[in-house]
C-alpha positions as CSV (number, residue, x, y, z in Angstrom):
1,M,-24.3,-1.8,16.0
2,D,-20.7,-2.7,15.0
3,L,-18.1,-0.5,13.4
4,F,-15.9,-2.0,10.7
5,H,-13.1,-1.2,8.4
6,I,-13.8,-2.1,4.8
7,R,-11.8,-1.6,1.6
8,F,-13.1,-1.1,-2.0
9,N,-11.4,-2.6,-5.0
10,G,-8.8,-0.2,-6.3
11,D,-8.6,1.7,-3.0
12,S,-5.7,1.3,-0.6
13,A,-7.3,3.1,2.2
14,N,-9.7,1.6,4.7
15,K,-13.1,3.2,5.2
16,L,-15.4,3.1,8.2
17,C,-18.7,1.3,7.9
18,I,-21.5,0.4,10.4
19,S,-23.8,-2.6,10.5
20,E,-26.2,-4.3,12.8
21,Q,-24.8,-7.6,11.6
22,R,-21.5,-9.1,12.7
23,F,-19.0,-10.0,9.9
24,N,-15.7,-11.8,9.7
25,I,-12.4,-10.5,8.3
26,D,-12.2,-10.9,4.5
27,D,-16.0,-11.2,4.2
28,Q,-17.4,-9.7,1.0
29,V,-20.1,-7.3,1.7
30,V,-22.4,-4.9,-0.1
31,V,-21.9,-1.3,1.0
32,L,-24.2,1.7,0.4
33,Y,-22.0,4.4,-1.1
34,G,-23.9,7.4,-2.2
35,H,-26.7,6.3,-4.4
36,A,-24.8,3.1,-5.4
37,Q,-24.2,-0.3,-4.0
38,I,-20.6,-1.4,-4.1
39,L,-18.9,-4.7,-3.2
40,A,-16.2,-4.4,-0.6
41,Q,-14.0,-6.5,1.7
42,V,-14.1,-6.4,5.5
43,T,-10.6,-5.7,6.8
44,A,-11.2,-5.2,10.5
45,L,-13.7,-5.0,13.3
46,V,-13.0,-1.5,14.8
47,Q,-15.4,-1.6,17.6
48,A,-18.2,-3.9,18.6
49,D,-21.5,-2.7,20.1
50,I,-20.7,1.0,19.5
51,A,-23.1,3.5,21.1
52,P,-25.1,5.6,18.6
53,E,-23.5,8.8,19.9
54,D,-20.0,7.4,19.2
55,I,-20.6,6.6,15.6
56,P,-18.4,8.8,13.4
57,V,-19.9,11.4,11.1
58,N,-20.4,10.4,7.4
59,V,-19.8,6.8,8.1
60,L,-20.8,4.3,5.4
61,K,-23.3,1.5,5.9
62,I,-23.0,-2.2,5.1
63,K,-26.3,-3.4,3.5
64,H,-25.7,-7.2,3.8
65,L,-23.2,-10.0,3.3
66,A,-22.6,-10.6,-0.4
67,T,-24.6,-13.5,-1.7
68,P,-23.6,-16.0,-4.4
69,A,-25.9,-14.0,-6.7
70,D,-24.1,-10.8,-5.8
71,L,-20.7,-12.3,-6.6
72,A,-21.9,-13.7,-9.9
73,L,-23.4,-10.3,-10.8
74,D,-20.2,-8.6,-9.9
75,A,-18.2,-11.0,-12.1
76,D,-20.6,-10.2,-15.0
77,N,-20.3,-6.5,-14.3
78,Q,-16.5,-6.7,-14.3
79,T,-16.4,-8.3,-17.7
80,E,-18.4,-5.4,-19.1
81,A,-16.3,-2.9,-17.2
82,D,-13.1,-4.4,-18.7
83,A,-14.5,-3.8,-22.1
84,A,-15.5,-0.2,-21.2
85,L,-11.9,0.4,-20.1
86,A,-10.6,-0.1,-23.7
87,V,-13.3,2.3,-25.0
88,A,-12.4,4.9,-22.3
89,Q,-8.7,4.8,-23.3
90,E,-9.6,5.2,-26.9
91,K,-11.8,8.3,-26.1
92,S,-9.0,9.6,-23.8
93,D,-6.5,9.4,-26.7
94,K,-9.0,11.1,-29.0
95,H,-9.2,14.1,-26.5
96,D,-5.4,14.0,-26.2
97,L,-5.6,13.6,-22.4
98,K,-2.3,12.8,-20.7
99,M,-3.6,10.0,-18.6
100,K,-3.2,6.3,-18.3
101,L,-6.4,4.3,-17.6
102,I,-5.5,1.4,-15.2
103,A,-8.8,-0.3,-14.3
104,S,-12.5,0.0,-14.2
105,E,-15.5,-1.4,-12.3
106,Y,-19.2,-1.1,-12.1
107,S,-21.1,-0.7,-8.8
108,L,-23.1,-3.8,-8.1
109,D,-26.4,-2.1,-9.1
110,R,-24.7,-0.6,-12.2
111,Q,-25.6,2.9,-11.0
112,K,-21.9,3.9,-11.3
113,L,-19.0,3.1,-13.6
114,I,-15.7,3.9,-12.1
115,F,-12.4,4.3,-13.9
116,Y,-9.0,4.5,-12.2
117,F,-6.2,6.4,-13.9
118,T,-2.7,7.8,-13.3
119,A,-1.4,11.1,-14.6
120,D,1.6,13.3,-13.9
121,K,-0.5,16.4,-13.8
122,R,-4.1,17.5,-13.2
123,V,-6.3,16.4,-16.1
124,D,-9.5,18.1,-17.3
125,F,-11.5,15.0,-18.2
126,R,-15.0,16.6,-18.4
127,E,-15.4,16.0,-22.1
128,L,-14.3,12.3,-21.6
129,V,-16.9,11.9,-18.8
130,R,-19.7,13.3,-21.1
131,D,-18.6,10.9,-23.9
132,L,-18.7,7.9,-21.6
133,A,-22.0,8.8,-19.9
134,A,-23.6,9.1,-23.4
135,I,-22.3,5.6,-24.2
136,Y,-23.0,3.7,-21.0
137,K,-26.1,5.6,-19.7
138,T,-24.9,5.6,-16.1
139,R,-23.0,7.9,-13.7
140,I,-19.3,8.0,-14.7
141,E,-16.6,8.6,-12.0
142,L,-12.9,9.0,-12.7
143,R,-10.4,8.5,-9.8
144,Q,-6.8,9.5,-10.0
145,I,-4.5,7.1,-8.2
146,G,-0.8,6.9,-7.5
147,V,1.8,4.6,-8.9
148,R,1.7,2.4,-5.8
149,D,-2.1,2.0,-6.2
150,E,-1.5,1.1,-9.8
151,A,0.9,-1.7,-8.8
152,K,-1.7,-2.9,-6.2
153,I,-4.4,-3.1,-8.8
154,L,-2.4,-4.7,-11.6
155,G,-0.3,-7.0,-9.4
156,G,2.9,-8.7,-10.4
157,I,6.1,-10.4,-9.2
158,G,8.5,-8.5,-7.0
159,P,12.3,-8.8,-7.0
160,C,12.0,-11.5,-4.3
161,G,10.1,-13.7,-6.7
162,R,6.8,-13.5,-4.8
163,Q,3.6,-11.8,-5.7
164,L,3.6,-8.1,-4.7
165,C,2.8,-7.5,-1.0
166,C,0.4,-4.7,-1.9
167,S,-1.7,-6.9,-4.2
168,T,-1.9,-9.8,-1.7
169,F,-1.9,-9.1,2.0
170,L,-0.7,-5.5,2.5
171,G,-3.5,-3.2,3.6
172,E,-2.8,0.5,3.7
173,F,0.5,1.9,2.4
174,V,2.9,3.2,5.0
175,P,5.7,5.8,4.5
176,V,9.0,4.3,3.4
177,S,12.2,6.4,3.5
178,I,15.7,6.0,2.2
179,K,16.9,6.1,5.8
180,M,15.4,2.6,6.3
181,A,17.6,1.2,3.5
182,K,20.7,3.0,5.0
183,D,19.9,1.6,8.5
184,Q,19.8,-1.9,7.0
185,N,23.1,-1.5,5.2
186,L,21.4,-2.1,1.9
187,S,22.8,-0.9,-1.5
188,L,21.3,2.5,-2.3
189,N,21.2,1.6,-6.0
190,P,17.6,2.6,-6.9
191,T,17.2,-0.5,-9.0
192,K,17.9,-2.7,-5.9
193,I,15.5,-1.0,-3.5
194,S,12.6,0.0,-5.7
195,G,9.5,-2.0,-6.4
196,L,7.6,-2.4,-9.6
197,C,5.9,1.0,-8.9
198,G,9.2,2.8,-9.0
199,R,9.0,3.8,-5.4
200,L,10.9,2.4,-2.4
201,M,9.9,-1.2,-1.7
202,C,7.3,-1.4,1.1
203,C,9.1,-4.3,2.7
204,L,11.9,-2.0,3.7
205,Q,9.6,-1.0,6.5
206,Y,8.9,-4.5,7.8
207,E,12.2,-4.9,9.8
208,D,12.9,-1.2,10.4
209,A,11.9,-1.4,14.1
210,V,14.3,-4.3,14.6
211,Y,17.2,-2.4,13.0
212,E,16.3,0.8,14.9
213,A,16.5,-1.2,18.2
214,A,19.8,-2.9,17.2
215,K,21.3,0.4,16.0
216,A,20.6,2.0,19.4
217,K,22.9,-0.5,21.1
218,L,25.8,0.0,18.7
219,P,28.2,2.9,18.1
220,D,28.1,4.8,14.8
221,Y,30.5,4.5,11.9
222,G,33.7,6.5,12.6
223,D,33.2,6.5,16.3
224,T,36.3,6.0,18.5
225,V,35.9,3.0,20.9
226,V,38.0,1.2,23.4
227,T,38.5,-2.6,23.4
228,E,40.6,-5.1,25.4
229,E,43.2,-4.8,22.7
230,G,43.2,-1.0,22.7
231,R,41.6,2.0,21.1
232,G,40.3,2.0,17.6
233,R,37.7,3.4,15.1
234,V,34.5,1.7,14.0
235,V,34.7,0.8,10.3
236,G,31.8,-1.7,10.1
237,L,28.5,-2.7,11.7
238,N,26.3,-5.8,11.5
239,F,23.2,-4.9,13.4
240,L,21.5,-8.3,13.4
241,S,24.7,-10.1,14.5
242,D,25.5,-7.4,17.1
243,I,29.0,-7.1,15.6
244,V,31.2,-4.0,15.6
245,K,34.1,-4.1,13.2
246,V,37.0,-2.0,14.7
247,Q,40.2,-0.8,13.1
248,L,42.6,-0.8,16.0
249,Q,45.5,1.6,16.2
250,G,48.7,-0.2,15.0
251,H,46.7,-3.1,13.4
252,T,46.3,-3.6,9.6
253,V,43.2,-5.9,9.8
254,P,40.0,-4.8,11.5
255,M,38.7,-6.9,14.4
256,D,35.2,-8.0,15.2
257,Y,33.6,-7.4,18.6
258,T,30.2,-7.6,20.1
259,S,28.5,-4.5,21.5
260,D,29.4,-5.6,25.0
261,E,33.1,-5.7,24.2
262,V,33.5,-2.1,23.0
263,K,33.1,1.1,24.9
264,Q,32.5,4.4,23.3
265,V,34.9,7.2,24.1
């Protein structure tokens, strides 16, 4: 028995699954999820040949590797789910619900129709669920997602000119802080460091460890340091170039030094 990480469409979080069959990363598999069968992607082999007593509680089970017939059925289901999304938004507007429907999908066996939505506040969508269940004669599930998940589902082009990281290769979202932008000497203008989701760009985290290590070797802004030319104050830093810009006493133009050429007082 092997333990895998899998990820469903529209879900940024990995989920644990067990299987007696070995799979490769990026394989499409059919997962038993409650009473439904849902297509998912294998993202990692967590542990091979796991002992029965070590299997986590409430772990999901992979039924089998998705066949060409499964993939064709999923494509047909998605076409109908896309049409259902427009109906759901119309019904939502009729009930005056403050929610934005983002995407929808059927489970592979059509036992469940899932809608993903964003909302600023908690939404009572029970009447909407009843309306949709009456139309589609299947179990209806509404899942509230965040703005980062919305960007992941819809995709797009980032400020760098490439497809969004979250919709291509990025797995789970990681915390991103304004401190990361400060450490990298980036402009703190929100329009410069925010992604399409309106949150701080995920890529700020990619080089954070490099900047943290470089920052540890250098003095801080405003520190007093001693150089061969005399004492001065740090007025600039270039972490990647290992350069400290020092305003020396009695000099009008700052001088550049490496971290080895300055000594903190």
